[in-house]
C-alpha positions as CSV (number, residue, x, y, z in Angstrom):
1,M,-29.2,-60.2,-275.2
2,A,-27.5,-63.3,-273.6
3,K,-25.1,-65.1,-275.9
4,L,-26.1,-68.9,-276.8
5,K,-23.9,-71.4,-275.5
6,Y,-23.9,-75.2,-276.0
7,D,-22.2,-78.1,-274.2
8,K,-20.1,-80.7,-275.9
9,N,-23.2,-82.7,-277.1
10,G,-24.7,-79.8,-278.8
11,R,-27.4,-79.1,-276.0
12,L,-28.4,-75.4,-275.7
13,L,-27.6,-74.4,-272.2
14,F,-29.6,-72.1,-270.0
15,T,-26.8,-69.7,-268.6
16,K,-26.7,-67.3,-265.7
17,E,-27.1,-64.3,-268.0
18,M,-30.5,-65.9,-269.3
19,K,-31.8,-66.0,-265.9
20,K,-31.9,-62.3,-265.7
21,E,-33.4,-61.8,-269.0
22,Y,-35.6,-64.9,-269.9
23,T,-39.2,-65.8,-269.3
24,I,-39.5,-69.5,-268.3
25,L,-42.7,-71.2,-269.6
26,F,-43.9,-74.5,-267.9
27,P,-47.0,-76.5,-268.3
28,M,-50.0,-76.5,-265.9
29,M,-51.0,-79.8,-264.3
30,A,-52.4,-79.4,-260.8
31,P,-53.6,-75.9,-260.5
32,I,-53.4,-75.4,-256.8
33,H,-50.2,-76.9,-256.4
34,F,-48.5,-75.4,-259.5
35,N,-49.7,-71.9,-258.6
36,I,-47.8,-72.0,-255.4
37,V,-44.8,-73.8,-256.9
38,R,-44.6,-70.8,-259.5
39,N,-44.5,-68.4,-256.8
40,V,-41.5,-70.3,-255.3
41,F,-39.6,-69.8,-258.6
42,L,-40.5,-66.2,-258.8
43,H,-39.0,-65.8,-255.2
44,Y,-35.8,-67.2,-256.5
45,G,-35.6,-64.7,-259.4
46,Y,-37.0,-66.8,-262.2
47,N,-39.6,-65.2,-264.3
48,A,-41.9,-68.3,-264.4
49,V,-45.1,-68.3,-266.4
50,L,-47.7,-71.1,-266.2
51,L,-49.4,-72.0,-269.4
52,D,-53.0,-72.8,-268.9
53,T,-54.2,-72.6,-272.3
54,D,-56.5,-75.3,-273.5
55,G,-58.7,-76.2,-276.6
56,P,-58.5,-78.7,-279.4
57,E,-55.8,-76.6,-281.2
58,I,-53.3,-77.6,-278.4
59,A,-53.5,-81.3,-279.5
60,Q,-53.5,-80.6,-283.2
61,T,-50.3,-78.4,-282.7
62,G,-48.7,-81.3,-280.8
63,L,-49.8,-83.8,-283.7
64,K,-47.8,-81.6,-286.2
65,Y,-44.5,-82.0,-284.3
66,V,-44.8,-85.2,-282.4
67,H,-45.3,-88.8,-283.8
68,N,-48.8,-89.9,-283.2
69,D,-47.9,-93.0,-281.5
70,T,-46.3,-90.8,-278.6
71,C,-48.0,-91.0,-275.2
72,Y,-50.8,-88.5,-275.0
73,P,-49.3,-86.3,-272.2
74,A,-46.1,-85.7,-274.1
75,L,-48.1,-84.7,-277.1
76,L,-50.2,-82.2,-275.1
77,V,-47.4,-80.7,-273.2
78,I,-45.2,-80.3,-276.4
79,G,-48.1,-79.0,-278.3
80,Q,-48.9,-76.4,-275.6
81,F,-45.2,-75.1,-275.6
82,I,-45.2,-74.7,-279.2
83,H,-48.6,-73.2,-279.4
84,A,-47.3,-70.6,-276.8
85,L,-44.2,-69.8,-278.8
86,Q,-46.3,-69.5,-281.9
87,S,-48.7,-67.1,-280.2
88,G,-46.6,-64.0,-280.6
89,K,-46.9,-63.2,-276.8
90,Y,-43.3,-63.9,-275.9
91,D,-39.9,-62.7,-277.3
92,L,-38.6,-65.9,-278.8
93,D,-35.0,-64.6,-278.1
94,R,-35.6,-64.3,-274.6
95,T,-38.0,-67.3,-273.7
96,A,-37.0,-70.8,-272.2
97,L,-39.2,-73.8,-271.5
98,M,-39.0,-75.9,-268.4
99,I,-40.1,-79.5,-268.2
100,T,-39.6,-82.2,-265.4
101,Q,-37.5,-85.3,-265.8
102,T,-37.6,-88.1,-263.3
103,G,-35.0,-90.4,-264.7
104,G,-37.0,-93.5,-264.4
105,G,-38.0,-96.1,-267.0
106,C,-41.3,-94.2,-268.1
107,R,-41.1,-92.4,-271.4
108,A,-41.8,-89.2,-269.5
109,S,-38.0,-89.0,-269.0
110,N,-37.7,-88.6,-272.8
111,Y,-40.2,-85.8,-273.3
112,I,-37.2,-83.3,-273.0
113,H,-35.6,-84.9,-276.0
114,L,-38.9,-85.0,-277.9
115,L,-39.4,-81.5,-277.1
116,R,-36.0,-80.3,-278.4
117,K,-36.6,-82.3,-281.8
118,A,-40.1,-80.7,-282.1
119,L,-38.6,-77.2,-281.5
120,R,-36.0,-77.8,-284.2
121,K,-38.8,-78.8,-286.6
122,A,-40.9,-75.7,-285.7
123,G,-38.0,-73.4,-286.1
124,F,-37.4,-72.6,-282.4
125,E,-33.8,-73.8,-282.0
126,Q,-32.9,-70.8,-280.1
127,V,-35.3,-71.6,-277.3
128,P,-33.5,-73.4,-274.4
129,V,-35.1,-76.1,-272.5
130,V,-34.5,-76.5,-268.7
131,S,-34.7,-79.9,-267.1
132,L,-36.4,-79.9,-263.5
133,N,-34.9,-83.0,-262.0
134,L,-33.2,-84.1,-258.6
135,S,-31.0,-86.7,-260.4
136,G,-28.3,-84.4,-261.8
137,M,-29.2,-85.5,-265.4
138,E,-28.9,-82.1,-266.9
139,K,-27.2,-79.1,-265.5
140,N,-27.6,-75.5,-266.4
141,S,-25.4,-72.5,-264.9
142,G,-28.6,-70.3,-264.9
143,F,-30.7,-73.0,-262.9
144,R,-29.7,-74.4,-259.7
145,I,-31.9,-76.5,-257.2
146,T,-30.8,-75.7,-253.6
147,L,-32.0,-77.5,-250.4
148,P,-34.0,-74.4,-249.4
149,M,-35.7,-74.4,-252.8
150,V,-36.5,-78.0,-252.6
151,L,-37.8,-77.5,-249.0
152,R,-40.0,-74.8,-250.4
153,I,-41.2,-76.8,-253.4
154,V,-42.1,-79.8,-251.1
155,S,-44.1,-77.4,-248.8
156,A,-45.8,-76.0,-251.8
157,V,-46.9,-79.6,-252.7
158,V,-48.1,-80.2,-249.0
159,Y,-50.2,-77.1,-249.0
160,G,-51.4,-77.8,-252.5
161,D,-52.4,-81.3,-251.3
162,M,-54.3,-79.9,-248.2
163,L,-56.0,-77.2,-250.0
164,M,-57.2,-79.5,-252.8
165,L,-58.4,-82.0,-250.2
166,L,-60.5,-79.6,-248.2
167,N,-61.8,-77.8,-251.2
168,N,-63.1,-81.1,-252.7
169,Q,-64.6,-82.0,-249.3
170,I,-66.2,-78.6,-248.8
171,K,-67.1,-77.3,-252.3
172,P,-70.1,-79.8,-253.1
173,Y,-71.7,-79.0,-249.9
174,E,-71.1,-75.2,-249.3
175,V,-74.2,-73.2,-248.6
176,K,-72.6,-69.9,-250.1
177,H,-71.2,-70.8,-253.5
178,G,-67.5,-70.0,-254.0
179,E,-66.4,-69.7,-250.4
180,A,-64.1,-72.6,-250.6
181,A,-62.5,-71.4,-253.8
182,E,-61.9,-68.0,-252.4
183,L,-60.4,-69.6,-249.4
184,V,-57.9,-71.4,-251.7
185,D,-57.1,-68.0,-253.5
186,R,-56.5,-66.3,-250.0
187,W,-54.2,-69.0,-248.8
188,T,-52.2,-69.2,-252.0
189,E,-51.3,-65.5,-251.4
190,K,-50.6,-66.0,-247.7
191,L,-48.2,-68.9,-248.4
192,T,-46.5,-67.0,-251.1
193,D,-45.8,-64.0,-248.8
194,Q,-44.4,-66.3,-246.3
195,F,-42.1,-68.0,-248.7
196,A,-40.9,-64.3,-249.8
197,R,-40.0,-63.8,-246.2
198,G,-38.2,-67.0,-245.6
199,L,-41.1,-68.5,-243.7
200,G,-43.6,-71.4,-244.1
201,Y,-41.5,-74.3,-245.1
202,K,-40.0,-75.5,-241.8
203,T,-41.7,-78.5,-240.2
204,K,-43.1,-76.4,-237.3
205,E,-44.5,-73.6,-239.6
206,I,-46.1,-76.2,-241.9
207,E,-47.8,-77.7,-238.9
208,E,-49.0,-74.3,-237.8
209,N,-50.2,-73.4,-241.2
210,L,-52.1,-76.7,-241.9
211,D,-54.0,-76.2,-238.6
212,K,-55.0,-72.7,-239.7
213,I,-55.9,-73.9,-243.2
214,C,-58.2,-76.5,-241.8
215,A,-59.8,-74.0,-239.1
216,D,-60.6,-71.7,-242.0
217,F,-62.2,-74.4,-244.1
218,K,-64.1,-75.6,-240.9
219,K,-65.8,-72.1,-240.7
220,I,-67.6,-72.5,-244.0
221,E,-71.2,-73.3,-243.7
222,V,-72.1,-76.7,-245.3
223,N,-75.4,-78.5,-246.1
224,R,-74.4,-82.2,-246.2
225,V,-76.8,-83.9,-248.4
226,P,-76.0,-87.4,-249.8
227,K,-74.0,-87.2,-253.0
228,I,-72.2,-89.7,-255.3
229,K,-68.6,-89.9,-254.3
230,V,-66.1,-90.3,-257.2
231,G,-62.3,-91.0,-257.1
232,I,-60.2,-90.2,-259.8
233,V,-57.0,-92.1,-260.7
234,G,-54.6,-92.5,-263.7
235,E,-51.4,-91.4,-265.1
236,I,-50.3,-88.3,-263.2
237,Y,-50.8,-85.8,-266.0
238,V,-53.9,-86.7,-267.3
239,K,-55.2,-87.3,-263.6
240,Y,-54.8,-83.8,-262.7
241,A,-54.5,-81.6,-265.9
242,R,-57.7,-80.1,-267.2
243,L,-56.1,-80.1,-270.5
244,G,-55.4,-83.7,-270.4
245,N,-58.8,-85.1,-269.1
246,N,-61.0,-82.5,-270.9
247,D,-62.0,-80.8,-267.5
248,L,-63.0,-84.1,-265.7
249,E,-63.5,-82.3,-262.3
250,R,-65.8,-79.6,-263.7
251,F,-68.0,-82.3,-265.5
252,L,-68.2,-84.4,-262.4
253,E,-69.0,-81.2,-260.3
254,E,-72.0,-80.7,-263.0
255,Q,-73.2,-84.1,-262.1
256,D,-73.3,-83.1,-258.4
257,C,-70.5,-85.4,-257.2
258,E,-68.1,-85.2,-254.4
259,I,-64.5,-85.8,-255.8
260,C,-61.5,-87.2,-254.3
261,L,-58.1,-86.9,-256.0
262,P,-55.1,-88.6,-254.2
263,G,-52.4,-86.0,-253.4
264,L,-49.1,-85.5,-255.2
265,M,-47.4,-86.4,-251.8
266,G,-48.2,-89.9,-252.4
267,F,-46.6,-90.1,-255.8
268,G,-43.5,-88.2,-254.5
269,L,-43.1,-90.7,-251.7
270,F,-43.6,-93.4,-254.3
271,K,-40.6,-92.2,-256.4
272,V,-38.4,-91.6,-253.4
273,D,-39.3,-95.1,-252.2
274,N,-38.3,-96.7,-255.5
275,R,-34.9,-95.1,-255.2
276,L,-34.4,-96.6,-251.7
277,E,-35.5,-100.0,-253.2
278,D,-32.9,-99.5,-256.1
279,C,-30.1,-98.7,-253.6
280,K,-30.9,-102.0,-251.7
281,L,-31.2,-104.2,-254.8
282,Y,-28.4,-102.7,-256.9
283,G,-26.0,-100.9,-254.5
284,G,-24.7,-97.3,-254.9
285,S,-23.0,-94.8,-252.5
286,R,-23.8,-94.6,-249.0
287,L,-24.1,-90.8,-249.3
288,K,-26.7,-91.1,-252.0
289,Y,-28.6,-93.7,-249.8
290,R,-28.4,-91.4,-246.7
291,A,-29.6,-88.4,-248.7
292,V,-32.7,-90.3,-250.2
293,K,-33.4,-92.0,-246.7
294,F,-33.5,-88.3,-245.2
295,L,-35.9,-87.1,-247.9
296,M,-38.0,-90.2,-247.5
297,D,-38.1,-89.6,-243.7
298,Y,-38.8,-85.9,-244.0
299,L,-41.8,-86.4,-246.5
300,T,-43.1,-89.1,-244.3
301,R,-43.2,-86.7,-241.2
302,V,-44.8,-84.0,-243.2
303,E,-47.5,-86.5,-244.5
304,E,-48.3,-87.4,-241.0
305,I,-48.7,-83.8,-240.0
306,M,-51.2,-83.3,-242.8
307,A,-53.2,-86.3,-241.7
308,Q,-53.1,-85.2,-238.1
309,S,-54.3,-81.5,-238.9
310,A,-57.2,-83.0,-241.0
311,V,-58.5,-85.3,-238.4
312,K,-58.1,-82.6,-235.7
313,Y,-60.6,-80.5,-237.4
314,G,-63.0,-83.3,-238.5
315,F,-61.9,-83.6,-242.1
316,I,-61.2,-86.9,-243.9
317,P,-57.4,-87.2,-243.8
318,P,-55.3,-87.7,-246.9
319,Y,-54.1,-91.1,-247.6
320,E,-50.8,-91.9,-245.9
321,Y,-48.3,-93.7,-248.1
322,K,-47.3,-96.5,-245.7
323,N,-51.0,-97.6,-245.7
324,T,-51.4,-97.2,-249.4
325,K,-48.4,-99.5,-249.8
326,K,-49.9,-102.1,-247.5
327,A,-53.2,-102.1,-249.4
328,V,-51.6,-103.5,-252.5
329,K,-49.6,-106.2,-250.8
330,D,-50.1,-109.6,-252.3
331,V,-52.3,-107.9,-255.1
332,I,-49.5,-106.7,-257.4
333,G,-45.7,-106.8,-257.0
334,Y,-43.9,-103.7,-255.7
335,G,-41.4,-104.3,-258.8
336,S,-44.1,-102.8,-261.1
337,K,-42.9,-99.3,-260.6
338,M,-42.7,-97.7,-264.1
339,G,-44.9,-94.6,-264.4
340,E,-47.5,-94.8,-261.5
341,G,-46.7,-98.4,-261.2
342,W,-48.3,-100.2,-258.2
343,L,-49.4,-97.0,-256.8
344,L,-52.2,-96.6,-259.2
345,T,-53.6,-100.1,-258.3
346,A,-53.2,-99.2,-254.5
347,E,-55.0,-95.9,-254.9
348,M,-58.1,-97.7,-256.4
349,I,-58.1,-100.2,-253.7
350,E,-57.9,-97.5,-251.0
351,L,-60.6,-95.2,-252.6
352,A,-63.0,-98.0,-252.8
353,E,-62.3,-98.9,-249.2
354,T,-62.9,-95.5,-248.0
355,G,-66.3,-94.7,-249.5
356,F,-65.1,-93.5,-253.0
357,E,-65.9,-96.9,-254.8
358,N,-67.0,-95.0,-257.9
359,I,-63.7,-94.4,-259.7
360,V,-62.5,-92.9,-263.0
361,C,-59.4,-94.4,-264.1
362,T,-57.9,-92.0,-266.8
363,Q,-56.1,-93.9,-269.4
364,P,-53.8,-91.7,-271.6
365,F,-53.2,-93.3,-275.1
366,G,-49.6,-94.9,-275.3
367,C,-49.2,-95.4,-271.5
368,L,-48.4,-99.1,-271.1
369,P,-47.6,-98.9,-267.3
370,N,-51.0,-97.3,-266.8
371,H,-52.9,-99.8,-268.8
372,I,-51.3,-102.6,-267.0
373,N,-51.7,-101.2,-263.5
374,G,-55.0,-99.5,-264.0
375,K,-57.3,-101.2,-266.6
376,G,-55.6,-104.5,-266.1
377,M,-56.2,-104.5,-262.5
378,I,-59.8,-103.6,-262.5
379,R,-61.0,-107.3,-262.5
380,K,-58.7,-108.1,-259.5
381,I,-59.8,-105.1,-257.5
382,R,-63.4,-106.1,-258.0
383,S,-62.7,-109.6,-256.6
384,I,-61.4,-107.9,-253.6
385,N,-64.1,-105.3,-253.3
386,P,-67.4,-106.1,-255.2
387,K,-68.5,-102.5,-254.6
388,A,-65.7,-101.1,-256.8
389,N,-67.5,-99.4,-259.7
390,I,-64.7,-98.5,-261.9
391,V,-64.7,-97.0,-265.5
392,A,-61.5,-96.8,-267.6
393,I,-61.6,-93.7,-269.9
394,D,-59.3,-93.5,-272.8
395,Y,-57.7,-90.1,-273.6
396,D,-56.2,-89.3,-276.9
397,P,-56.4,-86.9,-280.0
398,G,-59.2,-89.0,-281.5
399,A,-61.4,-89.5,-278.4
400,T,-64.6,-87.4,-278.3
401,Y,-65.9,-85.7,-275.2
402,V,-69.4,-87.2,-275.9
403,N,-68.0,-90.7,-275.7
404,Q,-65.9,-90.1,-272.6
405,E,-68.7,-88.4,-270.9
406,N,-71.5,-91.0,-271.7
407,R,-69.2,-93.8,-270.4
408,I,-68.8,-91.8,-267.1
409,K,-72.4,-91.3,-267.1
410,L,-73.1,-94.9,-267.2
411,M,-70.8,-95.6,-264.2
412,L,-72.6,-92.6,-262.5
413,A,-75.9,-94.4,-263.2
414,V,-74.8,-97.4,-261.2
415,A,-73.4,-95.2,-258.5
416,K,-76.8,-93.2,-258.2
417,E,-78.7,-96.7,-257.8
418,N,-76.3,-97.9,-255.3
419,L,-76.6,-94.5,-253.4
420,S,-80.4,-94.6,-253.5
421,N,-80.4,-98.2,-252.0
422,T,-78.1,-96.9,-249.1
423,P,-79.7,-95.6,-245.9
424,A,-79.2,-91.7,-245.5
425,V,-76.5,-90.7,-242.8
426,T,-76.3,-87.3,-241.5
427,E,-72.8,-86.1,-241.4
428,E,-71.4,-83.0,-239.8
429,L,-67.9,-81.7,-240.2
């Protein structure tokens, strides 16, 4: 068994020896994306396991070890980790945890410290926590992020965005139920195989794969009848994670809706763009600025490729960051950038302008940036676009499914009335 090592501040390190022996657990958020990302980690020799557990016991476990004033996503993620360690499924002397750390002003950057405190309280001091970050905040000899790994992870996000986009556009209308989901699984396997062979992450290969993905989804037979179109926005974890939003996507599917979830690429570009603005405002090394600018240009180019592939095959393209940023100009300041910041407001404006005027804004308890840029901007958005039919739903340990679903149903009742008053338009993709 690997010997435990600590840094000068007493932090338990994840060592090279641990990489060979340890299972690394990390929490589920966006299922399509994270399954591909997990396979990237497997390719680099990490025994990565995605935690997809849910149920009320997760939140209750979190409440035992995290202050109840902590933001809801932290409570859930920490609860899910400790619940897994208590399950008996894992060797506690050969298990590590992984969590992202952005380094921004949002409290999400402190989840890692809350997690370590909770582990001590629960009696799991021997379990190391690995920080997944691009800022060099915490380093471990057993976990290194290299440029090829970053490119594969970015590719995984791109493919995840496209598969999610096409699945959401086809699934509500497919004649043979389950075809879109099968295609998502099939492409996840194909992409994993490509990554393992050193393929699929170069720009030309991404372009070819995206075209093939769109061509495959184009073959699915659909019956396009009018449906209520609903966009989902909010704090990034609660927006995507089934555990965080009480399986909101499933509920909306049961209500016979077409769903639009803005992709992860927009959030990634938002974070990188913020770093560029920081360099301009506060200075910093030229090398750092050039590195961030390179990443920004690369992500922008890949995003353009995604949009071009979707349009080429008759699908509604994903939102492009440059247009999303323009949408919020003179509405809210670009300086509002903690958490999802102005991006949340911009996504609601863009959704309402592109046919998804019915919007669920997911509000996790304790997330001040989300309440300001989400719920706090609804009146302003409605003044810009009176068609915007937005409902803000609070998610916290005390909120009941029934209350949340009833409030969404009220929004859908308005949407249904608006749909019935709209002349039917036959669409073919």
